[in-house]
C-alpha positions in Angstrom: 82.4 57.4 189.9 83.8 60.2 187.7 81.4 62.2 185.7 81.7 65.1 183.3 79.6 67.8 185.0 78.1 70.8 183.2 79.2 74.2 184.5 78.7 77.8 183.4 81.9 79.6 182.6 82.0 82.8 184.7 85.6 83.9 184.3 88.4 83.4 181.8 92.0 84.1 182.7 94.4 84.0 179.7 97.8 82.6 180.3 100.8 83.4 178.1 101.9 79.7 178.2 98.7 78.6 176.6 97.1 77.0 179.7 94.1 79.3 179.8 92.3 78.9 183.1 88.9 80.1 184.3 86.2 79.6 186.8 82.9 77.8 186.4 79.8 77.6 188.5 78.4 74.2 189.4 75.1 74.7 191.2 76.6 77.8 192.9 79.9 76.2 193.8 82.7 78.0 192.0 85.7 76.0 190.9 88.8 76.8 188.9 89.0 74.9 185.6 91.4 74.5 182.8 90.1 75.9 179.5 93.1 74.9 177.3 91.1 72.4 175.3 88.4 75.0 174.6 90.1 78.0 173.1 86.9 79.6 171.8 84.8 79.3 175.0 83.3 82.5 176.3 82.0 83.7 179.7 78.4 82.6 179.9 79.0 79.4 177.9 78.3 76.0 179.4 80.9 73.3 179.3 81.3 69.7 180.4 84.1 69.6 182.9 85.9 66.3 183.7 88.6 66.2 186.4 89.0 70.0 186.2 89.3 70.2 182.4 86.6 71.8 180.2 86.2 69.1 177.4 83.2 70.2 175.4 80.7 73.0 175.0 77.0 72.4 175.5 73.9 74.6 175.3 72.2 75.9 178.4 69.1 73.7 177.9 71.2 70.6 177.7 73.3 71.6 180.8 70.1 72.2 182.8 68.6 68.9 181.6 71.8 67.0 182.6 71.8 68.6 186.0 68.1 67.7 186.5 68.9 64.1 185.5 71.9 63.9 187.8 69.7 65.3 190.6 67.0 62.6 189.9 69.6 59.9 190.0 71.1 61.2 193.2 74.4 61.9 191.4 74.3 65.7 191.7 74.4 65.9 195.5 77.3 63.4 195.4 79.2 65.4 192.9 78.5 68.7 194.6 79.6 67.2 197.9 82.9 66.2 196.3 83.3 69.7 195.0 82.6 71.2 198.4 85.1 68.7 200.0 87.8 69.6 197.6 87.2 73.3 198.3 87.4 72.7 202.1 90.7 70.7 201.6 92.2 73.5 199.5 91.2 76.1 202.1 92.7 74.1 204.9 95.9 73.6 203.0 96.1 77.4 202.4 95.6 78.1 206.1 98.2 75.6 207.1 100.8 77.4 205.0 104.0 75.9 203.6 105.0 72.4 204.7 108.7 73.0 204.7 110.4 70.9 207.3 107.2 69.2 208.3 105.8 65.8 207.4 102.9 66.2 205.0 
């Protein structure tokens, strides 16, 4: 199941091509996100992130309430596990280096 998950914007990295990127914290897991759809977002704001894209701003109380509800439904651990797994896969890919001449 794909859910939009609230995260706190902790870093914004402007890009001259318009694809502003940033980092958000999801229960302590830090992920890179695309902020192109949210040009006025600021560090410290909360946003709903879906498939890596910030799609709307929400207030902190709503973010915390949503996270509590996800936790009660057992969805939060599932979502955080997916985030951890994607981090581990990216780390393994970095360690493996380029795949030139190898089957991927």
